[in-house]
N, C-alpha and C positions, 0 to 999 in steps of 0.2 A: 755403689758409692764409692766416688773418686777418692784417690789418695795421692798423695806427693809421688809416691813409687810408679803408680800408673802414669802420670803425667811425664815423670822422667822417659817411660818407655815411649810413649807416645812420640816424644822429641827424637826418637832414635828411627821413626819409621822412615821411608823412603820419599825422597821428595815428590812432587806433583809433576809429574810429565806433560806438557802441554800438548794440543792436539798437533798433528803433522810433523811431529817428531819421532825419530826413530828409538825405541827401546832396545836397550843392550839386554842380551841373554847370556846365559852360562857358557853357551858352545861357540859363542862369538859372531854368531848370527845376530841381524839387528833387524826387527819387525818393525815396518813404517805403519803409524797409523793413520788412515785415511778420512777418519771423521773430521770434518769442517765444519766447526760452528762458530768460526769468524766473521763468517758472511751474513749471520743474523740468524733467527728461528726458522724453523721449517716454514716452509711455504704450501699453500693449498692449490692445486693446479686443476682445472677443471677441464676435461677432456671434451672437445668440441666434433667438429668432422673429422678428426684423426682420434685413434686408436691410443692406447696406453704408450705405445713405443712412437707415437708419432706416424704412423702410417695410416693407410686410408681404411675406412670401415668396409667390411665384408658384408654383402646382402644375405650370406648363409649364416651369418651368425645370429643365433636366437637372441643375444641382449641385446641387438640392435631392430629388433623387430617390434612394431607397434601391437597394439592389443588385438586387432582385428585380424592381422597376419596370422597371429600365434593361433587365433580362434580357427583359421580357415585352413592351417597346417594340423592341427591337432584333427579336426574334422577330415582333411583329405586322407590323413595315416590310417585314422579308423576305418573309412570306408575301402582303402586298397587292402587293409590286413582283414577286413569282413570279407571282401571279396574272394581272396587270395584262399582263407580259412575253410571258404565253402565251394571250392573246386572240386570237383569228383570227376571220375571215370563211368562211361557208360559200360556196363559189364560185360554186354553182348559185342561191343565193337571197340572199346577202349578208346572212344573219342572223349576229350576234357570239355567240361562245361561247367557252368555257375548253377548250382540247386540250392536253395536254401527253404525249399517248401516241406514242413515235417509231417509225417503220416498223421497225424491227428488233423492237420490243417486238408491234408486231401482227402481223409474222411469226409470232413465236412464240405467239401468240392464236390465229391460224389454224389451227397446226399441232395444238394442244390443242383446238381446236373441232371439228377434223376427225375428230381419235381419238375425242371424246366421241359424236360423232353416229354413227360406227362403231358403237361400244357399244351406243348408245342405239336404235338402229334394227337391230339384227343381227336379220335373219330375216326382216324385213319390208320390205326395199327390192327393188322390181321390177326386172328384168333390164331391159337396153338393147334387146333385141328386142321386147320386150312393146310392144302396141300404145299402151297409156296413156304410156308413157315415150317412145314416138317423137313424141306427139302432143304433149307436154309439150316435150320438147329441141327440136323445130320451131320454136315458139314462143318458147323460151328462145335459141334461136342467132338468130333473127330479131332481137330486139329488142338483143343483143349487139352483131350484127355492123352495125346501122343507127347506133347510138352509139358504135362504135369502143371498147368496154367488153372487149375480149378474145374469148376461144372457150372453149366446155366442153372439159373433158378428154376424150380419146379412147378410149372403154370397150374397145376393141380392145387396146389398148396396156396399159392398168391391168389387164383381167381376169386372174384367176387360180382355181384349184381350189379349191374350196370343200366345207365339209362338207354335208352334206343337209340340214341343219336350216338353212343360210343360203339365201335367196333371190339375192343379188347382193351385193357389195361392190366397192370401189374402190382402189387402190393409194394410194400416199403421195402426200399433197398437194403441190403447189407453194409453194416456200419463202415467196414472196413473194404476200400476197393482194392481188385486183385493186383494192382501196380503195387502195392506195398503190404503185400500179405495177406490179402483178403482170398476168399475161396469162391465167391460166386459172381458170375455174371448175368446181365440181363441183356434180354434181345428184343429190339424193336424191328419187327418187319412192317414198313410204311407203305402204305398203297398208293404210290405216287409213280405211275409207269414214267412221266414227263422230266423226273431227276434220274439222272444217271451219277450214282454216287452210292456210299456206303463210309461209315466212320465208326470209331470206337474211342473211347475214352473214359476213366475214372470207372471201368468195370460194366459200362451201357456200350452196346454194339448196335448200331442202327444199319439196316439195310433196307434202301428205297428198291421198288420192284422195278424201276426203270434200269438197272444195272443188269438184271437177269438177261436179256436178250444179249447184251454185249458181252457177258461172262460164257453163255451158250451151254455149259455142262458143270459138272459138280467141281472139275479141274479147273476150268477159269475163274469159278464162284472161290476154289480154295486161294487164288492167285489173291482176288481182290481181301479177301478176310483175312488171309495171312499177313497181309500190308497193313490193313488198319488195326490188328490185333498187335502187330509189331510196333506202331506207334504207341499202344497204351503199356506196352512189356518196356517200352525203352523210356516212359514216363515224359513222352512230349509236351504233353499239355501242362504238366507242373513245371518244366523247365519254361517254357513260354510265360508262365505266371511270374517266376523268378527275375527273367530278362526284364519283363515290364518293370520292375522294382527299379534295374539299372537305368532303365531311360528315364523314369521320374527322378530320379536322383540328378541324375546329368541335367535333366531341362532345368531343375530348382537352381543348380550350381551356375548354370551359365546365364540364369535370369539374374542372379543376384550381382554377377560380374557384368552384367550389360550386355551380354553376347545374345543375339539372338537364337533361338533353337529351330531346328529346320526339320519338321518330323517329317517330309518329304525327303531329306538326305539321309537321315537316321535309318529310315525305310529303306531305301534302295542300297545303302552302304552294309546295314545289319541284318535288319531283319528279315528280309528277302533270302539273303544267303543263308543265313540258318536255317529258314525253312524248306529250302531246297536240300540243304544238306540232311535236315531231318526225314525228307521225303526219300532220298537214297537210303539212308539209314535204315529207314523201315523198310524198303525195298528188301535189303540184306536181310535182314530178322526176319520178314514173311517169307522169303525164300527158304528159310531154313524150317520155320515151324511147318509148312505146308508140306516140304519133301519128309521131313520126320514123322508126318501123318500119311504118309505114303500116297500122296496126291502126285501126280506127273509133274515134275520140274520143267520141261519144257512148255508146259501149257502157262507157264508165267510169263516168260516174254512174249510169246505168241498174244496173251491177254494186253499187255500194255500196249504192241502193236495194233491192237482193234482200237483202242482207244485212240491212238494217235491218229489213226484215219479217220475214227468220228471227232476228233477237235479239229483238224484241217477242212473238214466239211461242214462244220457249225462253227467257227469261230475263226478260220484264216491261219495266218501264219502266227507261229507261238516264237514269242521273245523271253528268251531264258531271262535276261538281264530285269524285267519288271513283272515276273512272274513269281507267284508263292511256291510251283510244282516246276520241275525240269520237263521238258519236252518228253513226251512217250516214247518217240522213236530212240532217245538218247538213253532213256532206262531202259528199253527192250534190249538195246546193245549190250549194257553193261552186265543186264541178267544174263544176256547169254555166256557172258564171259566167266559167268559165277555158275554155269552149270557142271562143272566137275566135282566143285564142292557140294553141290546140291545131291549129286548123284552119291558122295562119300557118305555125305549127312544121312542119306535115306537107306542107305546100304548098311548103316551103323544101327537103324532103328529098330527095337524088336517086334514094331505092329507089323513091319514088311514082310510079308512072308514070300513074295516074289524078288527076293533080292538079286537072284542070279539073272534074270532077267532083265531087270532094272540095269544091273552092270554090264551087260550083254550089249543093251541098247546104248550106253554110255560109251562104251569100246569103241562100237560101229560107227556111231554118229558123231563122237566129238573128238577123241583121243587120236586115232588114226594111228600111226607110228610112233606117238610120243611115250615117253617115258614117265608114268604116273609118279616116279618117287621124285621126279625132278621140277614137277608143277608146284608152282606155289599160289597162294593165296590170291587172289584178287583184292586188293584195297581200294576203298573209294576215296578221293581226293578231296 
């Protein structure tokens, strides 16, 4: 409620100071008010091609992106993050790779692979009591035992009555492949003398009888089987599955952008070099596996030299750039450089009773006057 006294007090208030005029203070300083309402009310300014400061708009400014650009940027960030988060090193060699296959998915692939092998080689698999099967089982068992990689399946347990057209088959596979913690491997000895090959993946080892004349003996066969088991130990099959996802995603992105995806170019620049890198890696791992099982390390480069001569006789000149496998002569040379390590691994193996003889052979043939303490491990490039 207002009174005369309150009105009289209001009359004693300081006078209104208009904008742009100085305001005196007790210290004698003057504060200038820069608020200017004399030019009219505030105006709304809409920014166009220029930013708030009048400068040019930057393409990296997220506020200036349209919706599609933001979507692509988000997907790209997610893809890069997913790729980086699934990089890992191969335990045996230290090589970095992309791997996003889970053990559960590998178990499913192992089961599918086993069933496919049963169908593909139906009627061609030699029985367990065949002399060639016993010969190959003996070498495989020795490699697996020496490296603590598991055991071969027991054929007596998995045997079952088969039609007359079947030579031999095996029962259901172990659900967990050895590559991810399983302990049981399955051996297929395929009666095919025209195929000079062997392979191993997801716990399945396949040996064609055509490789046996080239291998000559147990040491040569150990060189082949050590290499193939090396592929399985390094999980190269799962790595190729993971790489296939990268190719599919890249093809989809390029297709959306209107850029044609060259499958041949991708194969030459990425797939084939990686395949050759895996082969060299399997050579290195296989050398260790067979040496630890007390097989002669020198037989490994000799085996690849024989394969090289066979390649030249059957297919002519080898072109590394367009091949999934490096030339056998190149592999043989690299393996010879790895022999010092192989003899060291063999000397440390508790299975090898004649370590002194092997080391004497190593010193006489490969070291000469070299100091073993100054030798470094050969690394694959």
